[in-house]
N, C-alpha and C positions, 0 to 999 in steps of 0.2 A: 468456463464451469469451475475453474477453481477456485475462483473469486468470490464464484456465486454457493458453491459448495465449500465452508472451510472445514465444516466437523467432521471428522470419521464415521460418527455414532450418525447422525442425518444422511450421511449416504447408506453407511449399512440400514435403517430404517426407509428408508427410498428403496433398496432394492426389495427388502421384505415385502413390504406393500407391494411392488410391482407383481412380484411372483404369487404372493394370495391373491394377487386380483386376476391374474392369469390362471389359477388353479380355482378361483370360482365362473369365471366364461365358461373352461372346458365343462365345468360340472352342469351347468344352466343349460348349454347348447345340447349337448347329453341326454337332459329330462326331457320325455316327451308332455307336449302343455297338454295338459286336459282342458275336456270341452264344461266349460261352465255350465251348469244349470244343468247338467243331465240327468244327475240322479234322481232331480224335481221333477221330471217330465210324468204326468199319466194322463188319462186317455180316461173325457166324459163321460159317464155310463151315461146316458138315454133316461131320464127317470127319475136322476137324483137330484135336481133341482139347481145344479152348479150350469147347465145350457143355457141357450136362450129358450126350452121349451120348460116351463115353470105350473108344475103339477099341483093340485092345490090335495097336501096329505094330511092324513091326522096330526095331530102334536103326538111327540115323540114321546114317552112317559119319563120321568126324572129318571133321571140311572147317576150314580154314584162312583168312584171318579167317574167324570160326564167323558165320551167317545172324543177321541181326538177328531179336528175337521178332517185330516185326508186319511183318516182310518189308524188301526190299530196297527203297530206295524208288529209282522211273523218276526217268529224264528230265526229266519235266513236273513230277512232285513238287520236283527240285530247281529248276526253273526258278518254281514258285509261291513258294517258302520263301527265293528270293534274298534276298537284303540291298538294300532299293531305296532313294534319297534320301527323308526324306517330306516329301509337299507336301500338303498342306491340301488337304481334299477338295473345297470351296467354288473352290479354285486349279487344280483339274485340268480337262486340257479337256474327259475323259470322263465326270465325274465325273455319277453319276444326279443328277437331284433331288431334294433334300431332303424329307422327312417335313414335314409341316408340325407346329409343336409345339402340344402340347394346351394347355387352356385354363389348368391349373394351371401349366402353365410357365411360359406367359407373362406370366401374375398375377405370381408370384417374382420373375421377370425385370425387368419393368416398377417394382416397388415397393423391388428394390432401385436400380434405375436412377434412379427420382426421389430416395433416399435420398441417394446419390452425387452427385449434382445438388445436392441441397440443403445439404449440406454444403461443399462447393466453395463455393459462393455464399457460404456461411456465414464460412468462413475468407477467403474475398475481401474480403466486406463487412466483416468486422470489421479489414481489415489497413488498407485502405480509410479505414475511421471513426479509427483508430490514428492513420494518416499524416497528414491532417485534423487531428486535433484536438491532436496531442504533435511530430509534428515542421515546424510550417511553419518556415521560415526568412525570417530577414526580413537586406535588405540593408541594408548601414549606407553611406552617399555622404559625401563634404566637403559637398553643396550640403545633403544634409536635416539631417544631425548637424555642431552644434558640438564642439570639440575637447575630451580627454577629461578630468571633472573631478573632485579629490579630495575626499574626505568621511571624517573618524571616524566610527567606530561611533557616537557621539552624536549625528552630525547627519544621521543617513541619513534623518530625517524629513522632509527640504528635498525630497527627490523625492516625495512623496507627491501626487499628483494630475496630476504630472508626464509628459512623453511623453519617458521615456528608456529604453534599455535595460537588463536590470537590472545592479544594482551588481555589479562583482565584487572580491573580496579581494586582498587585496595582502602581501607575505610583512612588511611593517611594522605591521599591523594597521590601518590603512586601507581605505578601495574608492576603486573608481574607477567612472564613470559616463559616458555617451554619451548628450546629449539635445538635443533637435529644438532648434532655433532660435526656432522660435515657442511653445516651448515655456516660454520664461525669463520669471519673473514681472518683473511691472513693481509698482515700491513702490510704494504709496498716495503721492500727488503729486510722483513722482517727472515722471512726461507720456511718458514712456519718451524714443522717439530713442537717438540716440547716446548720449546717456549714463545710460539706463536701466540696472538694478543687474542683474549674472550672476548663476547659483548663486554664487558665490564670495564674493560682497560679502554673499550672505544667509548664511554659514557665518563665526562668527565669529573672530576672529584668535588665536591662541595665546597672546600675553600679553592681548587680552579676556577670553579665558578665565577666565584666572587670575585677573583681578580680582574675579570671584563666588567665592562659598563653594562653589558646588555649581550646576556652569551647567546639571544636569539637572534642578536644583526651579527654573528657570524657561524654561519652553518657549517656541518661536516658536507664536504664534497661528497655527491653521490650520480648515480645515472639516474637520466628521466625514465621515466614506467610509466604511459599512458593509461588511465585508471577509467573504467567502464561509468556509467551513472545510473541508476536506479532507473528504471520505466517509470514507476509510480512520480517521482523525484519528479524527473523530466515533464510529465503528462501534467503532475500540479503546476512547477512550473510555465508553462507553455497557457496554460490557462491564464495566468493572470496575465503574461506580456499581451495576449490574446487580447485580454478584454482593454490594456493598458493602447494598445498598437488602434484599438477601434477606435478610440477615445480621440485619440490622437490626432486619427485621419478626419474624424470629425469637425472636431475644435483647432487643434493646433496641427496643423497640415505642416508647416515650414520642424518642427522641430521633430514629426516624425518622420521627416526627410533624413535627418539627423541622426538616424540612427543604423549602425553598424550591421554587414553582416554576421553569421555566426566563428567564433573563432574554430580552429584545429587542436582536438584535443594533444598533440604535439607539443604543442604551444602553452597548453596550461601544465603540460608535464614538465615542459622545460625551466617554465617559471617555477612550480612547484622546489626541484630539486635544486634549485640557483637562490632561493629562500628559504630555501631547508622549510618547509613548512606545506600541509596537507591545506587546499579547497575545499572547506565543505561543497558536500554535494550541489545543493542547490544555489551556492555562489558560481559551479564549474555547469553547473545545468543551465545558468542565465546566461555566462558567458557562450557556452557554444551555440543561442538563442540570437544574443546581440554580440558582440566584441566592443564593447564599448559606442562612443556616439563620438561625434566629431562634428567641427563648426563645417556650414554649409550655407555660401552665400550670406555672410552676415550675422546666420542663427545661431544662440549659444545652444550645445549641443543639449542634447535632453541630459535629464539626471532629476537626481530623488532629493526633495527636501534643500533645495537652489545647491545642490551638488551636481555637478556634470559627471554622468557614466563612464568608468576609464576602461580601458580594451585592457588585456593582458599584458601586454610588455607595458602600456603605465602606469600597471599595476607595479611591475615588477621595480621601475625606473623608479616611482613615487619610495615604496619602501625602500630601497637603498640610499635615498637623498633624507629619508627622513632619520633611519641610522645612522648616515653620516654625520646627520646635526647633534642628534643624540649623542652621540661620542664626541663631539668638541665641547658641547656644554652639560658641565655636569651638576651643574645650581638648580635644576629643572626637577625637582619630583621626583628624584632617584630614592625607590625605597625598595620593601621584598616584594610588594605587593603588585605584579606589570597593571591593572586597571588600574592602581590611582597613580601614578607614574604618566607623565606627560610621554612618554612614547616607549612603547615595546615592543624587539620585535616580532613577536606572535603575530602580532594585528597586521589586516589583510587591508589597504586602502582602496576603496574602488569608487568612491566619487573623491571630486575635489571640487573646492568654487574657486579657483583660481587668488584665494587671499593668502594662505597657509592653511586653509582650516581642510581638516577631509573624513570624511565618514569613512569607518572602518569594522570588521567584522574579526571579533576575536576566534581566532583558528581552531581556541581549546574549548570555549562555551558556546560558541557559534552565533552570539546575540552582536545585535549591531552598537558601537557606542559612534561618537565622536571627536576627534583632537583640533585643538585650535593654536594657532600663532603664539599665543598669551603661555604657553605653559599649561595646559589643561586639558583633563580627558575625563571624557564620560561617559554613559552608560544608556542614557536616557534623553534621546535626539529628540528635536523638539518638545522638549519634560514627560515623555512617553517612553518605558521601557519598547524597545523590537527587538523579538526573542530570537529572529534569524530574519537571512535576506530573504526568505523566500513571503517572512509573515509582513517585510518592507513593502515587497511586489505586491500582496493586497491589501496592505492597508493603503495603497497609492490608486489600487485601481478604482478600491470602495471609494478613496473622496473622491476621484473623479466622477465617476458615476451617480453620487448622490451628492454634490457638492457639496459634501464635508472637509475635512482639515485630517492630518496628521498629527496629533498633537495640536502646537501653534503654527504648523504649519497649513497653506491653502493654495491647492495648485487654481490656478486662472489660464488666460488666456489676454495676452494683448499682443493684438496684429497677426494674430496666426499663429503665435510662438508663445509655449507653455511658460506662465512664471508664478514662482514660488511667492506668495505675500504674507507676511505676519498677524495675524488674527488674538485678538485676546481668547 
C-alpha cells in the first residue's frame, strides 16, 4: 500500500471519497422509494370513449384553448404538484416513521461500512508509519554539534561509526558534515582532553596526500560494520540475476554450476574496512546473491565481458595486488585524475580475465570501467558507458535473452559453456 499510494493528497482525497460514499449510501437507504406512476393512475369512466365501449357522440364544439385529454387540473391538484423545497424525510417534522430495513440491506450496509472504515484506518496507518520512518526531523544545535567539517570524497570513511549528520556535497567536489562533540575520536595514546585530535586532524592535508603515490591504497584502519542493502536494490539485482540464471540453465548449464552461493554481510564489511572503501549497494546485493564464481571440472568461471566474476576475498586480494604494483611502477600514467591513471585505490576490481585485465567499479561514481596490463584505464567497457553494476547485469541479461550484445561483446555458448565473442 505504501508503494501504491505515495502522495498525501491522494490519500486524503481517497478518504474524502470514502466518507462521501458512506453518507450518500445512508441517505439513499433512509429515503422511501416512491411508487412509479401512482400519480398518473386514473379510472376510465364508462361512456368516455377510453374504454372498450365506444359510443357515437356528437362532435365537440370548438374550444380554445382546447381541454387537456386527461382533464383540467383542479386547485387541489395544482397545490399537490407545486414545486416545494426539498427537505429530507428524516428532517421533516411531520415525516412518518421509517420502515425498518430488511436483513439484506442491513447486511450490505454493514459490510460496505466496515470496508470503508478499514480502508480509512489502512490509509491513516500507512501515513503514520511513513511519517515515523522517513520524516523524522533532527534539530541541530550548537550545544550538541560542533562546527562544520570539510572532507574530500576519498576521506568520507572518517565519518564511519560517528554520530554525524549526513555529509552534503559542495560545488567544489568536497563534502561538509556536522558531528556531535562526544563523537570526535581519540587517537591511541593521546589521552583526550583539550589536545585530543578532531576530525580535521584525521584527514591528511593536501601536501601529505601528494607525498604518497596513491593515498587510496593506504586507508586508515577502521572497525568493520555490516550495512543493510536497500530492499528495492536487492529485488532489482535479484531480478536480473534470475534472468541470467534461467538463460544459463537452458543454454550453458556448465557455466551455471560455477556460480557460488551467497557471501556473508560480515565478509563484505571486513573487505570494505581493509580496503577503506564502500562497495556500492548494487555490487553488495550481487555478492549477497553469488559470491563470485569458481572453475568447476575445467569450466571457466562465469563472468561478464570475458572476465570471471570475483568473490569478496578475491576482490580484496586483487585490490591489494594492483595497489602493490601501482606503488612500484611510478611512470604508468600517474596524474591528478584517478580515472585517467592506470590504477587508483578507489577502484573495486570485481572481474578478472586471468591475463592482468580487470573490470572495476568506481567507488565514488559507481560506474563500470576496465583496466589492462598495458597501463590503461577506460570507463567504456565494450566501447559503451555502463553507469553501474546493476546496469551491467541488466545489459548482460538483455543480450542473453535477445541474442544481442553488450557493446562489442556478445554472449554465446560453446559445448554448454558461456563464451564471449567480439563482434563488429
